[in-house]
C-alpha positions in Angstrom: -29.6 -16.2 -6.2 -27.3 -13.7 -4.5 -30.0 -12.8 -2.1 -30.3 -16.5 -1.0 -26.5 -16.6 -0.5 -26.7 -13.4 1.5 -29.4 -14.9 3.8 -27.5 -18.1 4.1 -24.4 -16.4 5.4 -23.6 -16.9 9.0 -24.0 -13.8 11.3 -20.6 -13.5 13.0 -20.2 -12.2 16.5 -18.3 -8.9 17.1 -15.5 -10.9 18.6 -15.1 -12.9 15.4 -15.3 -9.8 13.2 -12.6 -8.1 15.3 -10.4 -11.2 15.3 -10.4 -11.2 11.5 -9.6 -7.5 11.1 -7.7 -6.5 14.3 -4.9 -8.0 16.3 -5.0 -7.4 20.0 -2.0 -7.7 22.3 -2.0 -6.5 26.0 -5.5 -5.0 25.6 -4.2 -2.9 22.6 -5.9 -3.5 19.3 -4.4 -2.6 16.0 -5.6 -3.0 12.5 -4.0 -5.9 10.7 -2.1 -5.3 7.5 -3.3 -8.6 6.2 -6.7 -9.6 7.4 -7.3 -13.1 8.8 -9.9 -15.3 7.0 -9.3 -18.1 9.5 -12.0 -17.2 12.1 -14.7 -16.9 9.3 -13.8 -20.2 7.7 -11.2 -19.1 5.2 -7.4 -19.3 4.9 -5.5 -18.3 8.0 -3.3 -15.3 7.8 -0.2 -17.3 8.5 -0.6 -19.2 5.3 -1.0 -16.0 3.3 2.1 -14.6 4.9 4.0 -17.9 4.2 2.9 -17.6 0.5 4.1 -14.0 0.3 7.4 -14.8 1.9 8.0 -17.9 -0.3 7.6 -16.0 -3.6 11.0 -14.2 -3.6 12.7 -17.4 -2.3 11.2 -19.5 -5.1 12.1 -16.8 -7.6 15.7 -16.8 -6.4 15.9 -20.6 -6.5 14.4 -20.6 -10.0 16.9 -18.1 -11.4 20.1 -18.8 -9.5 20.1 -22.6 -9.6 23.1 -24.0 -11.4 21.2 -24.9 -14.6 19.5 -21.6 -15.2 22.6 -19.6 -14.0 24.8 -21.4 -16.6 22.3 -20.6 -19.3 21.8 -16.9 -18.3 25.1 -15.8 -16.9 25.5 -13.4 -14.0 24.3 -10.2 -15.7 21.1 -11.7 -17.2 20.3 -13.6 -14.0 20.5 -10.4 -12.0 18.3 -8.5 -14.5 15.8 -11.4 -14.6 15.7 -11.4 -10.8 15.1 -7.7 -10.5 12.4 -7.7 -13.3 10.6 -10.7 -11.9 10.9 -9.4 -8.3 9.0 -6.4 -9.4 6.3 -8.7 -10.7 6.4 -10.6 -7.4 5.8 -7.3 -5.5 2.7 -6.7 -7.7 1.5 -10.2 -7.0 2.0 -9.6 -3.2 0.1 -6.3 -3.3 -2.7 -7.9 -5.3 -2.9 -10.8 -2.9 -3.2 -8.6 0.1 -5.8 -6.4 -1.6 -7.9 -9.4 -2.7 -7.6 -11.0 0.8 -8.6 -7.9 2.7 -11.5 -7.1 0.4 -12.8 -10.6 0.7 -12.7 -10.4 4.5 -14.5 -7.0 4.4 -17.2 -8.4 2.0 -17.7 -11.4 4.2 -18.0 -9.6 7.6 -19.9 -6.5 6.4 -23.4 -8.2 6.5 -22.7 -9.3 10.1 -21.4 -5.9 11.0 -24.6 -4.3 9.5 -26.7 -6.6 11.7 -24.8 -5.3 14.8 -24.5 -1.6 13.7 -26.8 -0.9 10.8 -26.0 2.9 10.7 -22.2 2.5 11.0 -20.0 1.9 7.9 -17.3 -0.7 8.7 -14.9 0.9 6.3 -15.3 4.3 7.9 -14.8 2.8 11.4 -11.5 1.1 10.3 -10.2 4.0 8.2 -7.1 5.8 9.4 -8.1 9.0 7.7 -10.4 11.8 9.0 -13.7 10.1 9.6 -16.2 10.6 12.4 -15.0 7.4 13.9 -11.3 8.2 14.0 -11.2 7.4 17.7 -12.7 3.9 17.2 -9.5 2.1 18.3 -9.3 4.2 21.4 -12.9 3.3 22.4 -12.4 -0.4 21.4 -9.2 -0.5 23.5 -11.0 0.8 26.5 -13.6 -2.0 26.0 -10.8 -4.5 25.8 -9.4 -3.2 29.1 -12.8 -3.7 30.7 -12.9 -7.3 29.3 -16.3 -6.7 27.7 -17.8 -9.4 25.4 -21.1 -10.1 23.7 -23.9 -7.6 24.3 -21.8 -5.6 26.8 -19.2 -5.0 24.1 -22.0 -4.1 21.5 -23.6 -1.7 23.9 -20.3 0.0 24.8 -19.4 0.3 21.1 -22.9 1.7 20.2 -22.5 4.3 22.9 -18.9 5.1 21.6 -20.2 5.4 18.1 -22.9 7.8 19.3 -20.3 9.8 21.2 -18.0 10.0 18.2 -20.8 11.0 15.9 -21.8 13.8 18.3 -18.2 15.0 18.5 -17.9 15.1 14.7 -21.5 16.3 13.8 -20.4 18.5 10.9 -18.5 15.6 9.3 -21.5 13.3 9.8 -23.8 15.9 8.2 -21.5 16.1 5.2 -21.4 12.3 4.9 -25.1 12.0 5.1 -25.6 14.8 2.6 -23.2 13.1 0.2 -24.9 9.6 0.5 -28.0 10.9 -1.2 -25.9 11.9 -4.3 -24.6 8.4 -5.0 
């Protein structure tokens, strides 16, 4: 059943994958804090942000309205607000985590069709990975206005360059893959 769903998934273009995960402005791409499901048929990032921003406002309106404020009093209202605000922060962190993981799960099969040997999470990681210069290479491709196969070829060449520059790290990653 899952295999049929996997095969039925649309293969997204690189541009669509990058639109969900990155935001580009003036030929400079940066990783989004909250990934955008809009280009792949999901909820647009502006609605997720609106939901996140509305939670504290709704909490404030719920606790400090005249009826609840009269029941609670100022001290209890403030305590309730602080306690529930911490819960709202947990909800926000969970929402962002679920949203970003859903986007990664959705675009990874397409990414693997384009670059079967490159792990998307490693390419997007901000830590020490063989692909730590990915954004530099992608930004240079943006400056050249590359799309489609030209973009794919440029990125494949860039990945090969990054792997060659970080050969010892690549060897350690490949050695560790066998242990999983």
